[in-house]
Structures are given as structure tokens and as C-alpha cells.
C-alpha positions as CSV (number, residue, x, y, z in Angstrom):
1,M,0.0,0.0,0.1
2,C,1.5,3.1,-0.7
3,R,2.1,6.1,1.9
4,S,-0.9,8.4,2.0
5,F,-0.8,12.0,1.4
6,L,-1.1,12.8,4.9
7,A,1.6,10.5,5.9
8,Q,3.9,12.3,3.3
9,L,2.7,15.7,4.5
10,R,3.8,14.6,8.1
11,E,6.9,13.0,7.3
12,H,7.9,16.3,5.3
13,Y,6.2,18.7,7.9
14,D,9.4,20.5,9.1
15,Q,10.7,20.9,5.7
16,L,7.1,22.7,4.6
17,T,6.8,24.8,7.7
18,E,10.2,26.0,7.6
19,G,10.2,29.4,5.9
20,G,7.0,29.6,8.1
21,A,4.0,28.2,6.2
22,Q,1.6,26.0,7.9
23,V,-0.2,23.0,6.9
24,I,-4.0,22.6,7.4
25,A,-5.6,19.4,6.3
26,I,-9.3,19.3,5.4
27,A,-11.0,15.9,4.8
28,P,-14.6,15.1,3.8
29,S,-15.3,13.5,7.0
30,N,-17.2,14.1,10.1
31,R,-15.3,14.7,13.4
32,S,-15.9,11.3,15.1
33,L,-14.4,9.6,12.1
34,L,-11.6,12.1,12.0
35,E,-10.8,11.2,15.7
36,R,-10.8,7.7,15.2
37,F,-8.9,7.8,12.0
38,T,-6.1,10.5,13.9
39,K,-6.2,8.0,16.9
40,E,-5.2,5.0,14.6
41,F,-3.2,6.8,11.6
42,G,-1.8,9.5,13.6
43,P,-0.5,11.4,15.4
44,Y,-0.1,14.4,13.1
45,P,1.7,17.8,13.6
46,F,-0.9,19.6,11.9
47,T,-4.6,19.8,12.5
48,I,-7.3,18.0,10.3
49,Y,-10.3,19.8,9.7
50,G,-13.8,18.3,8.5
51,D,-15.7,19.1,5.6
52,P,-18.5,16.3,5.8
53,E,-21.2,18.4,3.4
54,R,-18.0,19.2,1.1
55,N,-18.8,22.4,0.9
56,L,-15.3,24.1,0.8
57,Y,-14.1,21.2,-1.6
58,R,-17.0,22.1,-4.2
59,S,-16.6,26.0,-3.7
60,M,-12.7,25.4,-4.4
61,G,-13.6,23.5,-7.8
62,H,-12.5,20.2,-6.7
63,K,-13.9,17.2,-8.4
64,T,-16.1,14.1,-8.0
65,M,-14.1,11.1,-9.8
66,A,-16.6,9.1,-11.8
67,K,-17.9,6.1,-9.8
68,W,-17.2,3.8,-12.7
69,K,-13.7,5.3,-13.0
70,L,-12.8,4.6,-9.3
71,I,-14.4,1.0,-9.2
72,A,-12.0,0.2,-12.2
73,K,-9.2,1.9,-10.3
74,A,-10.1,-0.2,-7.3
75,G,-10.4,-3.4,-9.4
76,K,-7.0,-3.1,-11.0
77,A,-5.1,-2.6,-7.4
78,F,-7.5,-5.6,-6.0
79,L,-6.0,-7.8,-9.1
80,K,-2.4,-6.6,-8.2
81,G,-2.2,-6.9,-4.7
82,G,-5.4,-8.2,-3.3
83,K,-7.2,-7.2,-0.2
84,K,-4.0,-5.8,1.3
85,A,-4.0,-3.2,-1.5
86,F,-6.9,-1.5,0.5
87,L,-7.3,-2.7,4.1
88,P,-4.3,-2.3,6.7
89,E,-3.6,-5.5,8.7
90,D,-3.9,-3.6,11.8
91,E,-7.5,-4.1,13.3
92,G,-8.2,-0.4,14.2
93,K,-6.8,1.0,11.0
94,R,-8.8,-1.9,9.1
95,E,-11.8,-0.7,10.9
96,V,-11.6,2.8,10.0
97,V,-10.9,2.3,6.7
98,Q,-14.1,0.1,6.2
99,E,-16.2,2.6,7.9
100,S,-14.9,5.6,5.5
101,L,-15.4,3.3,2.2
102,S,-18.7,2.4,3.2
103,T,-20.0,5.9,4.7
104,Q,-18.0,8.9,3.3
105,D,-17.8,10.5,-0.2
106,I,-14.7,8.1,-1.6
107,Y,-15.1,9.7,-4.9
108,I,-14.3,13.5,-4.3
109,Q,-10.8,14.2,-4.9
110,G,-8.8,16.3,-2.9
111,G,-6.2,18.9,-3.6
112,S,-3.4,21.4,-2.4
113,W,-3.5,25.0,-2.3
114,I,-0.9,27.6,-1.0
115,F,-2.3,31.1,0.0
116,N,-0.6,34.2,1.1
117,E,-0.4,36.0,4.2
118,K,-3.7,38.0,2.7
119,G,-5.6,34.9,2.1
120,E,-5.0,34.8,-1.5
121,V,-4.2,31.9,-3.6
122,V,-0.7,31.8,-5.3
123,W,-0.8,28.2,-6.3
124,S,-2.9,25.1,-6.2
125,H,-3.3,21.5,-7.5
126,I,-6.6,19.8,-8.0
127,D,-6.4,16.2,-8.0
128,E,-7.8,14.3,-10.8
129,S,-7.4,10.8,-9.5
130,P,-6.5,9.1,-5.8
131,E,-2.8,8.8,-6.9
132,D,-2.7,12.5,-8.4
133,H,-1.4,14.6,-5.5
134,A,1.0,17.2,-5.7
135,S,4.4,15.9,-5.0
136,I,6.4,17.2,-1.5
137,K,9.0,18.3,-4.1
138,E,6.5,20.6,-5.8
139,L,5.2,21.8,-2.7
140,L,8.3,22.9,-1.3
141,K,9.3,24.4,-4.8
142,Q,6.1,26.7,-4.6
143,L,6.8,27.4,-1.0
144,N,10.3,28.8,-1.9
């Protein structure tokens, strides 16, 4: 299983914030699921806010992937890696992932945004698919 984007942000947090930047994550999940997620997969050195209604996601132009396309990607990953491609072996982590898959909007895609001190967008990347996150290298380049 590849490292999640949140895990990558955690691993590179010091590099990302050394120039004064802040890292804030927003997930399309409710508070109770985010608390369980953080307990199982955390800790994180940044705050993860919930947007269960996906209002912020939609207002910022994030995309919802076609259901058939995501199912096709999932099927391909399952054929390559079996159940391990989706579900962690650790029971607590697996339960959080299973609940997310069955109760959350797994079709909405994320993105990365950099704002200046005035709150103006200076750079953004909107993901086209689950694996289309901005790279940490690109984020660092844009921050410098």
C-alpha cells in the first residue's frame, strides 16, 4: 500500500513549515471519524478539519471522480495486490478504513493549495484521481 498524502505531509512537515508556512488538512469526513482516524493513523503535527458536507471542496473546484472510473482503478489494484491493496492488517486501522469506504464520499478528489498572508491563492493543484496529489517536491518548490 502506498503512503497516504497525509503521511507524506507528516514526514515532510518540518521542511514544509521551516519558512513560516502552515499545514492544514481538510477531509470530507465528520469529526468522530476524523478522531478515530487520527487515533489509529496519527499523530499528525497539523490539524485535520472535517468538511462532511463537502462545501469547501465544491467551492474550491474539487472534482468528483466518476464512480465507474474509481471502481475500475480499485479493481485493478485488487487484482495486483488483493485485499492488502485496500485494507491495513492492523484491526483498528482496518475498521476505520472500512467505515470510511462505506460511509464517506470516496469519489471526491482532493488538492493542494498555497495561500499568501492575505489569504490569496498563489498556487493550487486539484487532484484528478486518488494518485494525482501534488508531490512534496512540488510543494517545496512553490513555497520557496
